[in-house]
N, C-alpha and C positions, 0 to 999 in steps of 0.2 A: 450228391447229398451235401458235400462241402461247399460247392459252388452256390447252392441255395441258401445255405446258413450265411455265407459271406455277404451275399445280395441282401438278405434280410437284415443283417446287421447294419450295413451301409445305409439302406433305405430308412431304417429306424433312426440312425444317427442324424440323417438329413431331416427327418421329421422333427426330431428333438431340436436341431438347430433352427428350423423354421419356426417352432413354437417359441423359442427364446428371442428370436428376432422380432417376433410379433409382440411378445410380452414385454421385452425390455426396450425395444427400439422402434416400436410401432412400424416395423417392416420398412423403415425409412433408409436403412442401410442394407447393402447386399453383403453377404458374408461369403468367406471362403475357407477351405480347409488348408491349413499351412502344409505346404509341399504336397498338395493334393492327397493327403493321407486322410480319408474320410474315417472319423472316429478318433483322431488324434486331437490336435489343437485347432480351434475354429477362430478365425479373425473376424471380428464384427465391425472393424474399424475403430476409429477414435480411441486408439489404446485399449480395446477390449478383446483380450484373448481368453478363451474358455475351453476347458476340456469337457468332454461329455460328462464326466463325473460332476464337474461344477454346474453344468446345466441341469443335471438331475436334481442337484441340491437346491438350485434356485426354484425349480418347479415344485419339488416335495415341500419346500418351506414357504411357497407362495411369496417369494421375496419380491418386494416392490422395486420400482425403478429407482426410487429415492435411496433405499437400503443398498441396492446393487451399486449405485454410483458413489455412495458413501464408502464403501469397501474398496472399490476400484481406485477411486481418487486418493484415499489414504495410502494404498500401496504404491501409487505413483509418486507420492510426496516423501516416502520414507525408504531408507536403504533396505531395511528388513521387510521381507515379504510375509504377510500373514495369509494362510490358506483360507478359502471360503468357508470350509468346515470349521477351522479354528475360530474365524470371525463370528460365524453363527453360534458358536459355543461360548462367546463373550470376550475372546482375545482381542486386545487393542494395543496400538503401538506404545501408548504410555505404559502398559504393563510390560511390554518387552523391554523398554528402556529401564524400567525399574529392576528387572530381573538382571539385566546386564551389569547394572551398577552393583547390585548385591553380589553377583558373582566375581566382580572385581574386588569386593570387599569395601567398597566406598561407604557403605551404610548399612545398618541392620534393617531388615525387612520387618515391618510390623503390621498387624492386622488393621490398625486404625488409619 
């Protein structure tokens, strides 16, 4: 029973990765599971590492290639990482920078 569940999980993770590879990368890149741990972090090349949770968010939200690369490239340009979930909720690096300044007491946050 356990072996069947593990096989089902790994097969499903590979199908999800196949779907993401087709959806975002037109199947132009081969992917690999980091440390051969299927279901962990998947490397799609070109600085694109995704967890299964992120892949599911991309599919659930029908995220376009453009939206994906906007998020991915923004994270590559900044020290602070914004999770895909937070990005989809509207968090952006300029908001993080404002929050950091506020926490230092550099200025008062206003709603305008």
